[in-house]
Jmol script that loads the backbone (N, CA, C; Angstrom):
load data "model"
ATOM      1  N   MET A   1      15.877  74.298 -39.461  1.00  0.00           N
ATOM      2  CA  MET A   1      14.734  75.122 -39.865  1.00  0.00           C
ATOM      3  C   MET A   1      13.557  75.066 -38.952  1.00  0.00           C
ATOM      4  N   LYS A   2      13.400  76.364 -38.809  1.00  0.00           N
ATOM      5  CA  LYS A   2      12.153  76.565 -37.627  1.00  0.00           C
ATOM      6  C   LYS A   2      10.627  76.134 -38.056  1.00  0.00           C
ATOM      7  N   ARG A   3      10.106  75.042 -37.214  1.00  0.00           N
ATOM      8  CA  ARG A   3       9.164  74.677 -37.708  1.00  0.00           C
ATOM      9  C   ARG A   3       7.734  75.435 -37.055  1.00  0.00           C
ATOM     10  N   THR A   4       6.790  75.636 -37.844  1.00  0.00           N
ATOM     11  CA  THR A   4       5.418  76.211 -37.445  1.00  0.00           C
ATOM     12  C   THR A   4       4.797  75.144 -37.086  1.00  0.00           C
ATOM     13  N   PHE A   5       4.137  75.306 -35.970  1.00  0.00           N
ATOM     14  CA  PHE A   5       2.852  74.426 -35.497  1.00  0.00           C
ATOM     15  C   PHE A   5       1.518  74.905 -35.758  1.00  0.00           C
ATOM     16  N   LEU A   6       0.776  73.932 -36.158  1.00  0.00           N
ATOM     17  CA  LEU A   6      -0.637  74.518 -36.560  1.00  0.00           C
ATOM     18  C   LEU A   6      -1.619  73.711 -35.492  1.00  0.00           C
ATOM     19  N   GLY A   7      -2.904  74.262 -34.837  1.00  0.00           N
ATOM     20  CA  GLY A   7      -3.683  73.535 -34.199  1.00  0.00           C
ATOM     21  C   GLY A   7      -4.351  72.406 -35.187  1.00  0.00           C
ATOM     22  N   GLU A   8      -5.324  71.676 -34.448  1.00  0.00           N
ATOM     23  CA  GLU A   8      -5.988  70.834 -35.062  1.00  0.00           C
ATOM     24  C   GLU A   8      -6.716  71.258 -36.236  1.00  0.00           C
ATOM     25  N   PHE A   9      -7.583  72.449 -35.873  1.00  0.00           N
ATOM     26  CA  PHE A   9      -8.635  72.968 -36.914  1.00  0.00           C
ATOM     27  C   PHE A   9      -7.910  73.557 -38.290  1.00  0.00           C
ATOM     28  N   GLU A  10      -6.813  73.904 -37.591  1.00  0.00           N
ATOM     29  CA  GLU A  10      -5.983  74.798 -38.841  1.00  0.00           C
ATOM     30  C   GLU A  10      -5.540  73.969 -39.900  1.00  0.00           C
ATOM     31  N   GLU A  11      -5.116  72.734 -39.218  1.00  0.00           N
ATOM     32  CA  GLU A  11      -4.770  71.505 -40.132  1.00  0.00           C
ATOM     33  C   GLU A  11      -5.515  71.084 -41.039  1.00  0.00           C
ATOM     34  N   ILE A  12      -6.878  71.017 -40.561  1.00  0.00           N
ATOM     35  CA  ILE A  12      -8.001  70.488 -41.217  1.00  0.00           C
ATOM     36  C   ILE A  12      -8.562  71.502 -42.154  1.00  0.00           C
ATOM     37  N   VAL A  13      -8.516  72.532 -42.000  1.00  0.00           N
ATOM     38  CA  VAL A  13      -8.878  73.737 -42.974  1.00  0.00           C
ATOM     39  C   VAL A  13      -7.553  73.427 -44.322  1.00  0.00           C
ATOM     40  N   LEU A  14      -6.447  73.630 -43.565  1.00  0.00           N
ATOM     41  CA  LEU A  14      -5.338  73.600 -44.668  1.00  0.00           C
ATOM     42  C   LEU A  14      -5.437  72.112 -45.576  1.00  0.00           C
ATOM     43  N   LEU A  15      -5.567  71.053 -44.687  1.00  0.00           N
ATOM     44  CA  LEU A  15      -5.885  69.962 -45.621  1.00  0.00           C
ATOM     45  C   LEU A  15      -7.304  70.019 -46.867  1.00  0.00           C
ATOM     46  N   VAL A  16      -8.164  70.552 -46.563  1.00  0.00           N
ATOM     47  CA  VAL A  16      -9.162  70.461 -47.305  1.00  0.00           C
ATOM     48  C   VAL A  16      -9.195  71.686 -48.374  1.00  0.00           C
ATOM     49  N   VAL A  17      -8.285  72.813 -48.211  1.00  0.00           N
ATOM     50  CA  VAL A  17      -8.215  73.726 -49.180  1.00  0.00           C
ATOM     51  C   VAL A  17      -7.180  73.178 -50.084  1.00  0.00           C
ATOM     52  N   ALA A  18      -6.154  72.245 -49.474  1.00  0.00           N
ATOM     53  CA  ALA A  18      -5.073  71.564 -50.212  1.00  0.00           C
ATOM     54  C   ALA A  18      -5.766  70.394 -51.086  1.00  0.00           C
ATOM     55  N   ALA A  19      -7.030  69.777 -50.853  1.00  0.00           N
ATOM     56  CA  ALA A  19      -7.646  68.638 -51.462  1.00  0.00           C
ATOM     57  C   ALA A  19      -8.601  69.323 -52.421  1.00  0.00           C
ATOM     58  N   CYS A  20      -9.215  70.599 -52.232  1.00  0.00           N
ATOM     59  CA  CYS A  20     -10.147  71.288 -53.193  1.00  0.00           C
ATOM     60  C   CYS A  20      -9.694  70.885 -54.552  1.00  0.00           C
ATOM     61  N   THR A  21     -10.386  70.568 -55.601  1.00  0.00           N
ATOM     62  CA  THR A  21     -10.221  70.439 -56.959  1.00  0.00           C
ATOM     63  C   THR A  21     -10.800  71.588 -57.792  1.00  0.00           C
ATOM     64  N   GLU A  22     -11.888  72.249 -57.281  1.00  0.00           N
ATOM     65  CA  GLU A  22     -11.996  73.623 -58.055  1.00  0.00           C
ATOM     66  C   GLU A  22     -11.536  74.833 -56.747  1.00  0.00           C
ATOM     67  N   GLN A  23     -12.018  75.844 -57.367  1.00  0.00           N
ATOM     68  CA  GLN A  23     -11.415  77.023 -56.469  1.00  0.00           C
ATOM     69  C   GLN A  23     -12.031  76.883 -54.844  1.00  0.00           C
ATOM     70  N   ALA A  24     -11.242  77.267 -54.157  1.00  0.00           N
ATOM     71  CA  ALA A  24     -11.967  77.163 -52.698  1.00  0.00           C
ATOM     72  C   ALA A  24     -11.986  78.586 -52.088  1.00  0.00           C
ATOM     73  N   TYR A  25     -13.109  78.455 -51.960  1.00  0.00           N
ATOM     74  CA  TYR A  25     -13.493  79.696 -51.074  1.00  0.00           C
ATOM     75  C   TYR A  25     -14.447  79.329 -49.510  1.00  0.00           C
ATOM     76  N   GLY A  26     -14.750  80.537 -48.603  1.00  0.00           N
ATOM     77  CA  GLY A  26     -15.135  80.124 -47.802  1.00  0.00           C
ATOM     78  C   GLY A  26     -16.319  78.833 -47.480  1.00  0.00           C
ATOM     79  N   VAL A  27     -17.421  78.936 -48.198  1.00  0.00           N
ATOM     80  CA  VAL A  27     -18.426  78.269 -47.950  1.00  0.00           C
ATOM     81  C   VAL A  27     -18.209  76.796 -48.618  1.00  0.00           C
ATOM     82  N   THR A  28     -17.521  76.570 -49.488  1.00  0.00           N
ATOM     83  CA  THR A  28     -17.298  75.152 -49.917  1.00  0.00           C
ATOM     84  C   THR A  28     -16.078  74.825 -49.232  1.00  0.00           C
ATOM     85  N   ILE A  29     -15.283  75.371 -48.404  1.00  0.00           N
ATOM     86  CA  ILE A  29     -14.239  74.607 -47.343  1.00  0.00           C
ATOM     87  C   ILE A  29     -15.198  74.507 -46.284  1.00  0.00           C
ATOM     88  N   TRP A  30     -16.201  75.095 -45.485  1.00  0.00           N
ATOM     89  CA  TRP A  30     -16.957  75.248 -44.670  1.00  0.00           C
ATOM     90  C   TRP A  30     -17.791  74.075 -44.806  1.00  0.00           C
ATOM     91  N   GLU A  31     -18.361  73.751 -46.010  1.00  0.00           N
ATOM     92  CA  GLU A  31     -19.017  72.722 -46.385  1.00  0.00           C
ATOM     93  C   GLU A  31     -18.397  71.256 -46.285  1.00  0.00           C
ATOM     94  N   SER A  32     -17.442  71.221 -46.870  1.00  0.00           N
ATOM     95  CA  SER A  32     -16.251  70.092 -46.763  1.00  0.00           C
ATOM     96  C   SER A  32     -15.884  69.929 -45.370  1.00  0.00           C
ATOM     97  N   ILE A  33     -15.487  70.637 -44.609  1.00  0.00           N
ATOM     98  CA  ILE A  33     -15.185  70.432 -43.320  1.00  0.00           C
ATOM     99  C   ILE A  33     -16.308  69.753 -42.431  1.00  0.00           C
ATOM    100  N   GLN A  34     -17.171  70.246 -42.618  1.00  0.00           N
ATOM    101  CA  GLN A  34     -18.390  69.488 -42.018  1.00  0.00           C
ATOM    102  C   GLN A  34     -19.010  68.295 -42.481  1.00  0.00           C
ATOM    103  N   GLN A  35     -18.802  68.078 -43.900  1.00  0.00           N
ATOM    104  CA  GLN A  35     -18.975  66.741 -44.122  1.00  0.00           C
ATOM    105  C   GLN A  35     -18.100  65.451 -43.951  1.00  0.00           C
ATOM    106  N   TYR A  36     -16.695  66.191 -43.826  1.00  0.00           N
ATOM    107  CA  TYR A  36     -15.472  65.335 -43.749  1.00  0.00           C
ATOM    108  C   TYR A  36     -15.442  64.802 -41.977  1.00  0.00           C
ATOM    109  N   THR A  37     -15.564  65.786 -40.961  1.00  0.00           N
ATOM    110  CA  THR A  37     -15.622  65.854 -39.793  1.00  0.00           C
ATOM    111  C   THR A  37     -17.050  65.548 -38.944  1.00  0.00           C
ATOM    112  N   GLY A  38     -17.821  65.612 -39.475  1.00  0.00           N
ATOM    113  CA  GLY A  38     -19.234  65.540 -38.903  1.00  0.00           C
ATOM    114  C   GLY A  38     -19.389  66.674 -37.862  1.00  0.00           C
ATOM    115  N   ARG A  39     -18.671  67.570 -37.911  1.00  0.00           N
ATOM    116  CA  ARG A  39     -19.124  68.717 -36.770  1.00  0.00           C
ATOM    117  C   ARG A  39     -19.666  69.663 -37.325  1.00  0.00           C
ATOM    118  N   THR A  40     -20.192  70.243 -36.749  1.00  0.00           N
ATOM    119  CA  THR A  40     -21.055  71.530 -36.862  1.00  0.00           C
ATOM    120  C   THR A  40     -20.348  72.881 -36.376  1.00  0.00           C
ATOM    121  N   ILE A  41     -19.797  73.522 -37.393  1.00  0.00           N
ATOM    122  CA  ILE A  41     -18.991  74.608 -36.898  1.00  0.00           C
ATOM    123  C   ILE A  41     -19.615  75.806 -37.938  1.00  0.00           C
ATOM    124  N   SER A  42     -19.286  76.983 -37.191  1.00  0.00           N
ATOM    125  CA  SER A  42     -19.369  78.154 -37.847  1.00  0.00           C
ATOM    126  C   SER A  42     -18.857  78.582 -39.099  1.00  0.00           C
ATOM    127  N   LEU A  43     -19.322  79.330 -39.828  1.00  0.00           N
ATOM    128  CA  LEU A  43     -18.527  79.616 -41.061  1.00  0.00           C
ATOM    129  C   LEU A  43     -17.669  80.819 -40.806  1.00  0.00           C
ATOM    130  N   SER A  44     -17.966  81.563 -39.865  1.00  0.00           N
ATOM    131  CA  SER A  44     -16.931  82.722 -39.018  1.00  0.00           C
ATOM    132  C   SER A  44     -16.042  81.853 -38.571  1.00  0.00           C
ATOM    133  N   ALA A  45     -15.623  80.985 -37.976  1.00  0.00           N
ATOM    134  CA  ALA A  45     -14.543  79.853 -37.611  1.00  0.00           C
ATOM    135  C   ALA A  45     -13.772  79.887 -38.773  1.00  0.00           C
ATOM    136  N   VAL A  46     -14.472  79.372 -39.769  1.00  0.00           N
ATOM    137  CA  VAL A  46     -13.428  78.842 -40.847  1.00  0.00           C
ATOM    138  C   VAL A  46     -12.805  80.298 -41.392  1.00  0.00           C
ATOM    139  N   HIS A  47     -13.749  81.448 -41.783  1.00  0.00           N
ATOM    140  CA  HIS A  47     -13.115  82.668 -42.220  1.00  0.00           C
ATOM    141  C   HIS A  47     -11.871  83.246 -41.245  1.00  0.00           C
ATOM    142  N   ALA A  48     -12.039  82.997 -39.891  1.00  0.00           N
ATOM    143  CA  ALA A  48     -11.077  83.402 -39.269  1.00  0.00           C
ATOM    144  C   ALA A  48      -9.934  82.596 -39.299  1.00  0.00           C
ATOM    145  N   THR A  49      -9.672  81.357 -39.461  1.00  0.00           N
ATOM    146  CA  THR A  49      -8.922  80.423 -39.373  1.00  0.00           C
ATOM    147  C   THR A  49      -8.071  80.381 -40.710  1.00  0.00           C
ATOM    148  N   LEU A  50      -9.024  80.771 -42.060  1.00  0.00           N
ATOM    149  CA  LEU A  50      -8.045  80.910 -43.465  1.00  0.00           C
ATOM    150  C   LEU A  50      -7.282  82.024 -43.258  1.00  0.00           C
ATOM    151  N   TYR A  51      -7.948  83.201 -42.739  1.00  0.00           N
ATOM    152  CA  TYR A  51      -7.085  84.167 -42.583  1.00  0.00           C
ATOM    153  C   TYR A  51      -5.912  84.444 -41.461  1.00  0.00           C
ATOM    154  N   ARG A  52      -5.929  83.488 -40.592  1.00  0.00           N
ATOM    155  CA  ARG A  52      -4.819  83.106 -39.591  1.00  0.00           C
ATOM    156  C   ARG A  52      -3.564  82.591 -40.602  1.00  0.00           C
ATOM    157  N   LEU A  53      -4.107  81.645 -41.586  1.00  0.00           N
ATOM    158  CA  LEU A  53      -3.192  80.782 -42.287  1.00  0.00           C
ATOM    159  C   LEU A  53      -2.485  81.664 -43.164  1.00  0.00           C
ATOM    160  N   GLU A  54      -3.556  82.445 -43.901  1.00  0.00           N
ATOM    161  CA  GLU A  54      -2.693  83.420 -44.848  1.00  0.00           C
ATOM    162  C   GLU A  54      -1.670  84.176 -44.113  1.00  0.00           C
ATOM    163  N   GLU A  55      -1.903  84.824 -42.733  1.00  0.00           N
ATOM    164  CA  GLU A  55      -0.889  85.398 -42.233  1.00  0.00           C
ATOM    165  C   GLU A  55       0.233  84.913 -41.835  1.00  0.00           C
ATOM    166  N   LYS A  56       0.121  83.323 -41.371  1.00  0.00           N
ATOM    167  CA  LYS A  56       1.183  82.476 -41.148  1.00  0.00           C
ATOM    168  C   LYS A  56       1.673  82.171 -42.388  1.00  0.00           C
ATOM    169  N   GLY A  57       1.401  82.324 -43.906  1.00  0.00           N
ATOM    170  CA  GLY A  57       1.967  82.202 -45.043  1.00  0.00           C
ATOM    171  C   GLY A  57       1.719  80.962 -45.697  1.00  0.00           C
ATOM    172  N   PHE A  58       0.764  79.995 -44.870  1.00  0.00           N
ATOM    173  CA  PHE A  58       0.295  78.734 -45.676  1.00  0.00           C
ATOM    174  C   PHE A  58      -0.787  78.948 -46.813  1.00  0.00           C
ATOM    175  N   LEU A  59      -1.288  79.957 -46.769  1.00  0.00           N
ATOM    176  CA  LEU A  59      -2.322  80.296 -47.699  1.00  0.00           C
ATOM    177  C   LEU A  59      -2.122  81.666 -48.454  1.00  0.00           C
ATOM    178  N   THR A  60      -2.804  81.731 -49.755  1.00  0.00           N
ATOM    179  CA  THR A  60      -2.495  82.803 -50.213  1.00  0.00           C
ATOM    180  C   THR A  60      -4.360  82.764 -50.743  1.00  0.00           C
ATOM    181  N   SER A  61      -4.706  84.352 -50.763  1.00  0.00           N
ATOM    182  CA  SER A  61      -5.912  84.481 -51.538  1.00  0.00           C
ATOM    183  C   SER A  61      -6.185  85.826 -52.266  1.00  0.00           C
ATOM    184  N   GLU A  62      -7.120  85.452 -53.331  1.00  0.00           N
ATOM    185  CA  GLU A  62      -7.188  86.300 -54.139  1.00  0.00           C
ATOM    186  C   GLU A  62      -8.806  86.781 -54.472  1.00  0.00           C
ATOM    187  N   MET A  63      -9.461  88.060 -54.815  1.00  0.00           N
ATOM    188  CA  MET A  63     -10.741  88.164 -55.032  1.00  0.00           C
ATOM    189  C   MET A  63     -11.094  87.822 -56.468  1.00  0.00           C
ATOM    190  N   GLY A  64     -12.181  87.158 -56.336  1.00  0.00           N
ATOM    191  CA  GLY A  64     -13.071  86.935 -57.473  1.00  0.00           C
ATOM    192  C   GLY A  64     -14.035  88.021 -58.418  1.00  0.00           C
ATOM    193  N   GLY A  65     -14.581  87.767 -59.248  1.00  0.00           N
ATOM    194  CA  GLY A  65     -15.372  88.923 -60.053  1.00  0.00           C
ATOM    195  C   GLY A  65     -16.740  88.561 -59.223  1.00  0.00           C
ATOM    196  N   ALA A  66     -17.318  90.107 -59.222  1.00  0.00           N
ATOM    197  CA  ALA A  66     -18.514  90.019 -58.847  1.00  0.00           C
ATOM    198  C   ALA A  66     -19.361  89.529 -59.596  1.00  0.00           C
ATOM    199  N   THR A  67     -20.770  88.639 -59.008  1.00  0.00           N
ATOM    200  CA  THR A  67     -21.731  87.755 -59.839  1.00  0.00           C
ATOM    201  C   THR A  67     -23.208  88.302 -59.502  1.00  0.00           C
ATOM    202  N   ALA A  68     -23.858  88.284 -60.008  1.00  0.00           N
ATOM    203  CA  ALA A  68     -25.418  88.867 -60.143  1.00  0.00           C
ATOM    204  C   ALA A  68     -25.755  87.862 -58.969  1.00  0.00           C
ATOM    205  N   GLU A  69     -25.440  86.412 -59.215  1.00  0.00           N
ATOM    206  CA  GLU A  69     -26.265  85.513 -58.102  1.00  0.00           C
ATOM    207  C   GLU A  69     -25.984  85.987 -56.741  1.00  0.00           C
ATOM    208  N   ARG A  70     -24.702  86.554 -56.326  1.00  0.00           N
ATOM    209  CA  ARG A  70     -24.336  86.778 -54.977  1.00  0.00           C
ATOM    210  C   ARG A  70     -24.602  88.236 -54.894  1.00  0.00           C
ATOM    211  N   GLY A  71     -25.558  88.826 -55.473  1.00  0.00           N
ATOM    212  CA  GLY A  71     -25.819  90.338 -55.334  1.00  0.00           C
ATOM    213  C   GLY A  71     -24.869  91.531 -55.695  1.00  0.00           C
ATOM    214  N   GLY A  72     -23.797  90.812 -56.302  1.00  0.00           N
ATOM    215  CA  GLY A  72     -22.931  91.524 -57.029  1.00  0.00           C
ATOM    216  C   GLY A  72     -21.431  91.535 -56.070  1.00  0.00           C
ATOM    217  N   ARG A  73     -21.617  90.630 -55.034  1.00  0.00           N
ATOM    218  CA  ARG A  73     -20.646  90.346 -53.949  1.00  0.00           C
ATOM    219  C   ARG A  73     -19.312  89.515 -54.781  1.00  0.00           C
ATOM    220  N   ARG A  74     -18.182  89.650 -54.228  1.00  0.00           N
ATOM    221  CA  ARG A  74     -16.979  88.872 -54.746  1.00  0.00           C
ATOM    222  C   ARG A  74     -17.050  87.682 -53.783  1.00  0.00           C
ATOM    223  N   LYS A  75     -16.260  86.649 -54.144  1.00  0.00           N
ATOM    224  CA  LYS A  75     -15.591  85.504 -53.741  1.00  0.00           C
ATOM    225  C   LYS A  75     -14.140  85.873 -53.408  1.00  0.00           C
ATOM    226  N   ARG A  76     -13.743  85.532 -52.310  1.00  0.00           N
ATOM    227  CA  ARG A  76     -12.129  85.125 -51.975  1.00  0.00           C
ATOM    228  C   ARG A  76     -11.889  83.913 -52.018  1.00  0.00           C
ATOM    229  N   TYR A  77     -10.698  83.564 -53.162  1.00  0.00           N
ATOM    230  CA  TYR A  77     -10.577  82.152 -53.185  1.00  0.00           C
ATOM    231  C   TYR A  77      -8.995  81.927 -52.550  1.00  0.00           C
ATOM    232  N   PHE A  78      -8.790  81.222 -52.046  1.00  0.00           N
ATOM    233  CA  PHE A  78      -7.779  80.327 -51.240  1.00  0.00           C
ATOM    234  C   PHE A  78      -7.019  79.428 -51.883  1.00  0.00           C
ATOM    235  N   THR A  79      -5.663  79.766 -52.008  1.00  0.00           N
ATOM    236  CA  THR A  79      -4.543  78.755 -52.538  1.00  0.00           C
ATOM    237  C   THR A  79      -3.709  78.311 -51.437  1.00  0.00           C
ATOM    238  N   ILE A  80      -3.416  77.310 -51.473  1.00  0.00           N
ATOM    239  CA  ILE A  80      -2.411  76.653 -50.578  1.00  0.00           C
ATOM    240  C   ILE A  80      -0.884  77.100 -51.412  1.00  0.00           C
ATOM    241  N   THR A  81       0.154  77.612 -50.428  1.00  0.00           N
ATOM    242  CA  THR A  81       1.528  78.152 -50.902  1.00  0.00           C
ATOM    243  C   THR A  81       2.310  76.921 -50.517  1.00  0.00           C
ATOM    244  N   SER A  82       3.512  77.152 -51.391  1.00  0.00           N
ATOM    245  CA  SER A  82       4.610  75.971 -51.178  1.00  0.00           C
ATOM    246  C   SER A  82       4.922  75.582 -49.710  1.00  0.00           C
ATOM    247  N   TYR A  83       4.654  76.589 -49.174  1.00  0.00           N
ATOM    248  CA  TYR A  83       5.310  76.553 -47.260  1.00  0.00           C
ATOM    249  C   TYR A  83       4.131  76.050 -46.726  1.00  0.00           C
ATOM    250  N   GLY A  84       2.792  75.925 -47.467  1.00  0.00           N
ATOM    251  CA  GLY A  84       1.864  75.293 -46.768  1.00  0.00           C
ATOM    252  C   GLY A  84       2.041  73.667 -46.984  1.00  0.00           C
ATOM    253  N   ASN A  85       2.156  73.473 -48.243  1.00  0.00           N
ATOM    254  CA  ASN A  85       2.599  72.153 -48.706  1.00  0.00           C
ATOM    255  C   ASN A  85       3.645  71.615 -48.022  1.00  0.00           C
ATOM    256  N   ARG A  86       4.736  72.501 -47.801  1.00  0.00           N
ATOM    257  CA  ARG A  86       5.711  71.694 -46.844  1.00  0.00           C
ATOM    258  C   ARG A  86       5.492  71.354 -45.586  1.00  0.00           C
ATOM    259  N   GLY A  87       4.756  72.268 -45.000  1.00  0.00           N
ATOM    260  CA  GLY A  87       3.943  72.222 -43.395  1.00  0.00           C
ATOM    261  C   GLY A  87       3.184  71.145 -43.580  1.00  0.00           C
ATOM    262  N   LEU A  88       2.574  70.553 -44.206  1.00  0.00           N
ATOM    263  CA  LEU A  88       1.425  69.514 -44.498  1.00  0.00           C
ATOM    264  C   LEU A  88       1.929  68.284 -44.697  1.00  0.00           C
ATOM    265  N   GLN A  89       3.453  68.080 -45.300  1.00  0.00           N
ATOM    266  CA  GLN A  89       3.956  67.186 -45.740  1.00  0.00           C
ATOM    267  C   GLN A  89       5.036  66.879 -44.364  1.00  0.00           C
ATOM    268  N   GLU A  90       5.482  67.678 -43.494  1.00  0.00           N
ATOM    269  CA  GLU A  90       6.014  67.667 -42.114  1.00  0.00           C
ATOM    270  C   GLU A  90       5.200  66.964 -41.144  1.00  0.00           C
ATOM    271  N   ILE A  91       3.914  67.494 -41.365  1.00  0.00           N
ATOM    272  CA  ILE A  91       2.977  66.797 -40.339  1.00  0.00           C
ATOM    273  C   ILE A  91       2.471  65.469 -40.819  1.00  0.00           C
ATOM    274  N   GLN A  92       2.505  65.117 -41.795  1.00  0.00           N
ATOM    275  CA  GLN A  92       2.177  64.001 -42.303  1.00  0.00           C
ATOM    276  C   GLN A  92       3.317  62.768 -41.905  1.00  0.00           C
ATOM    277  N   GLN A  93       4.335  63.068 -41.831  1.00  0.00           N
ATOM    278  CA  GLN A  93       5.636  62.565 -41.756  1.00  0.00           C
ATOM    279  C   GLN A  93       5.833  62.305 -40.210  1.00  0.00           C
ATOM    280  N   LEU A  94       5.422  63.337 -39.767  1.00  0.00           N
ATOM    281  CA  LEU A  94       5.536  63.056 -38.165  1.00  0.00           C
ATOM    282  C   LEU A  94       4.324  62.193 -37.700  1.00  0.00           C
ATOM    283  N   ARG A  95       3.208  62.283 -37.947  1.00  0.00           N
ATOM    284  CA  ARG A  95       1.949  61.279 -37.726  1.00  0.00           C
ATOM    285  C   ARG A  95       2.561  60.044 -38.165  1.00  0.00           C
ATOM    286  N   GLN A  96       2.907  59.779 -39.243  1.00  0.00           N
ATOM    287  CA  GLN A  96       3.403  58.201 -39.664  1.00  0.00           C
ATOM    288  C   GLN A  96       4.117  57.715 -38.606  1.00  0.00           C
ATOM    289  N   GLN A  97       5.275  58.316 -38.246  1.00  0.00           N
ATOM    290  CA  GLN A  97       6.409  58.333 -37.617  1.00  0.00           C
ATOM    291  C   GLN A  97       5.761  57.784 -35.882  1.00  0.00           C
ATOM    292  N   LEU A  98       4.970  58.744 -35.561  1.00  0.00           N
ATOM    293  CA  LEU A  98       4.361  58.150 -34.378  1.00  0.00           C
ATOM    294  C   LEU A  98       3.480  56.886 -34.332  1.00  0.00           C
ATOM    295  N   TRP A  99       2.516  56.887 -35.341  1.00  0.00           N
ATOM    296  CA  TRP A  99       1.760  55.745 -35.458  1.00  0.00           C
ATOM    297  C   TRP A  99       2.446  54.600 -35.552  1.00  0.00           C
ATOM    298  N   GLN A 100       3.503  54.610 -36.321  1.00  0.00           N
ATOM    299  CA  GLN A 100       4.455  53.492 -36.280  1.00  0.00           C
ATOM    300  C   GLN A 100       5.201  52.828 -35.292  1.00  0.00           C
ATOM    301  N   ASN A 101       5.156  53.893 -34.329  1.00  0.00           N
ATOM    302  CA  ASN A 101       6.040  53.602 -33.087  1.00  0.00           C
ATOM    303  C   ASN A 101       5.197  52.995 -32.055  1.00  0.00           C
ATOM    304  N   ILE A 102       3.963  52.892 -31.945  1.00  0.00           N
ATOM    305  CA  ILE A 102       3.153  52.205 -31.266  1.00  0.00           C
ATOM    306  C   ILE A 102       2.908  50.660 -31.269  1.00  0.00           C
ATOM    307  N   PRO A 103       3.238  50.215 -30.421  1.00  0.00           N
ATOM    308  CA  PRO A 103       3.428  48.695 -30.383  1.00  0.00           C
ATOM    309  C   PRO A 103       2.114  48.049 -30.879  1.00  0.00           C
ATOM    310  N   ALA A 104       2.055  46.786 -31.544  1.00  0.00           N
ATOM    311  CA  ALA A 104       0.826  46.358 -32.164  1.00  0.00           C
ATOM    312  C   ALA A 104       0.023  46.165 -30.738  1.00  0.00           C
ATOM    313  N   GLU A 105       0.687  45.635 -30.021  1.00  0.00           N
ATOM    314  CA  GLU A 105      -0.351  45.180 -28.594  1.00  0.00           C
ATOM    315  C   GLU A 105      -1.250  46.322 -27.998  1.00  0.00           C
ATOM    316  N   LYS A 106      -0.845  47.458 -28.132  1.00  0.00           N
ATOM    317  CA  LYS A 106      -1.502  48.328 -27.648  1.00  0.00           C
ATOM    318  C   LYS A 106      -2.438  48.985 -28.354  1.00  0.00           C
ATOM    319  N   MET A 107      -2.664  48.513 -29.731  1.00  0.00           N
ATOM    320  CA  MET A 107      -3.570  48.931 -30.314  1.00  0.00           C
ATOM    321  C   MET A 107      -4.695  47.739 -30.410  1.00  0.00           C
ATOM    322  N   GLN A 108      -4.384  46.825 -29.687  1.00  0.00           N
ATOM    323  CA  GLN A 108      -5.630  45.674 -29.817  1.00  0.00           C
ATOM    324  C   GLN A 108      -6.897  46.025 -28.428  1.00  0.00           C
ATOM    325  N   PRO A 109      -8.031  46.221 -28.917  1.00  0.00           N
ATOM    326  CA  PRO A 109      -9.070  46.157 -28.090  1.00  0.00           C
ATOM    327  C   PRO A 109      -8.861  45.284 -26.971  1.00  0.00           C
ATOM    328  N   LYS A 110      -9.083  45.916 -25.768  1.00  0.00           N
ATOM    329  CA  LYS A 110      -8.929  44.951 -24.517  1.00  0.00           C
ATOM    330  C   LYS A 110     -10.677  44.471 -24.008  1.00  0.00           C
ATOM    331  N   LEU A 111     -10.418  43.087 -23.778  1.00  0.00           N
ATOM    332  CA  LEU A 111     -12.094  42.700 -23.417  1.00  0.00           C
ATOM    333  C   LEU A 111     -11.670  42.476 -22.037  1.00  0.00           C
ATOM    334  N   SER A 112     -12.691  42.889 -21.474  1.00  0.00           N
ATOM    335  CA  SER A 112     -12.752  42.531 -19.817  1.00  0.00           C
ATOM    336  C   SER A 112     -13.860  41.962 -19.527  1.00  0.00           C
ATOM    337  N   PHE A 113     -14.139  40.757 -19.162  1.00  0.00           N
ATOM    338  CA  PHE A 113     -15.217  40.291 -18.199  1.00  0.00           C
ATOM    339  C   PHE A 113     -15.243  40.245 -16.995  1.00  0.00           C
ATOM    340  N   SER A 114     -16.219  40.797 -16.316  1.00  0.00           N
ATOM    341  CA  SER A 114     -16.288  40.906 -14.725  1.00  0.00           C
ATOM    342  C   SER A 114     -17.456  40.360 -14.409  1.00  0.00           C
TER     343      SER A 114
END
end "model"
wireframe off; spacefill off
backbone 0.3
color backbone group
């Protein structure tokens, strides 16, 4: 099976969409990423990544209804696909294997007194 690789930011965006308990759209995803990572990012970077993940088949999207509170504009809601779920599971397994292979002594802080 051919494996698709994700960049770090793509992985974070995909994880946030997967973790959303409500309908995921650009602003909620953007806010969650900033909250979880402590990074300041632009909304356009999130949108570009969402569309790229959709093109790769990791996400699907659909337009919601227009609301008066948004001046008649509609929201685009994103949902993770089964391919996206499988991709996240592969990434998780790979990372777990790598973490388990690190010798414990390498994870100990080294103190130096000079």
